[in-house]
N, C-alpha and C positions, 0 to 999 in steps of 0.2 A: 724256369717259367717266368715270364715277365710279370711284374706287379702292375695291377690295374690302378690307375689314379684317375678318379672321376670326381666331378663336383656333384653335390646333392641336388642341384637345381633340376627339376623335372621328375624327381622321384614321386611315386604315387602309392597310397595305401588304400585298398578297396576291400569292402565287405561283400560277401555273396548275397546276403539277405537284407541286412540293415541298410537303410538309405544313409550312406556315409560319404559326404563330399566336402568336408571342411578343408580350409587351406592349411596343409601340413607345413609346419615350420621346422621341426626337428623330428627325426625318426631314428631310433636306436634298435638294432636287431639283437636278438639274444645270443649270449655266449653259452653254448651247451656245456654242461658239466657232468662229469662222471662221479658217482658216489665213491667216497673213500671210507673204508671200514677201519676202525681203530682196533688194533690187536695188541696194544700196549699192555704189559703185565708187570707184576711186581719185580720180575727179574730184568726188566728193561732198565738200563742204567744211563745210556748216553742220549738216546733219541726215542721218540715215540715210534711204534711199529704199526704200519698200516698196510692195507692191501686194496687193490681196486675192486669196487663192487660191480654188480652186473647191471644195475639200473642207472639210466641217464636222466638228468633233469633237462627238459627241452628249453627251459628259460621263459623269458617274457620279452615282449616287444613294447617299447615305450615311445610315446610321441607327444609333441606339443603342437597345438593348432590354434588358429584364430577362433574366437568364441562363436559357437554355433548352438543356440538354445534349442534347436530342434533335436539335438542329440541327448537331451535329458533322459536319464533312465536306461541308457544302453548297457550299464553294468548289470542289469537284470536280465539281459537277453541270454538265450541258450547258445552253446558253442556253434560256430559257423566257420566257413572257409574264408580266410583272409589272404590277400595277395599283395605283395610288395613288388612294384615295378621299378627297375632301375631307370635312370635317365638314358635316353637314346644316345648312343655314341655315333660318330660320323660313319655313314655307310650302313647303318642298321635300319631295318624296316620294323622289327618288333623288339621290344626291350627284353632284357634278362628279367626273369620273374622268380620269386620265391613264394610258394603257397603253403599254407599250414592251416590246421584247425585250431581254433582257440576261442576264448570268451573274455570279454572286458571285465576286469576285476576292479578297476577304479577309473573314474572320469570326473573332471571338474577342476577344482583348485584355482578358480579365477582370482586374479589379484588386481585390485584397483589402485592405480597410481597416476599422478598427473603427468601428462605428456608421454604416456606409454600405452601402446595398444593392449587391449585385454586379451589374454590367451587362456586356453584350457590345456590340461594335460591328461593323458590316459595311459593305461597299462593293459595289455592283452596277455593272458596266460596261455602259452602254447601247450597243446596236447599232442603228443606223439611226434612224429618225424616231419621233416620238411620235404617239399618237392621243388627242385630247382630246374628251371627251364632256361637254357642258354639263349642269348639274343641271336637273331638271324638277320 
C-alpha cells in the first residue's frame, strides 16, 4: 500500500457543541496504546516478563492555535464529538475525517515575547474509539 504524504495546510479541528474556530497551527493526533501487564517475579533473571492487557488507552489530541480569548473555560466543558478533517487532496470533494468523543483537559499557556505571535495550546482526552471516514 502506498504511503500518503500530505501537507498539514488545510487541516481542520471542529467541535460539535462548543463554538470552536481558532486558527489551528499544529495538530497532533493520538497514538493509541495497549496496556502492558508486568508478570516479572523473583525467578525472572534476564528480562522482565510481561503480557498484553485487554484495555487500550485512546490517547490525547493536542493542538496549538492563535490566541482566542472567547475559548476561556473550555476545559470545563462536558465530553462532545470532535472531528479532524484532513486537507483536501487533488480530485477530492470531501476530506478524510476522524471523529471521536472527548473533553478538553487543558487549554491556555500563552507566552508573551517580542516579535512573536501569541499562541495557545490545548489537549483533548479521547474517550473510546475513533470513526474514520475516507475522502471521496
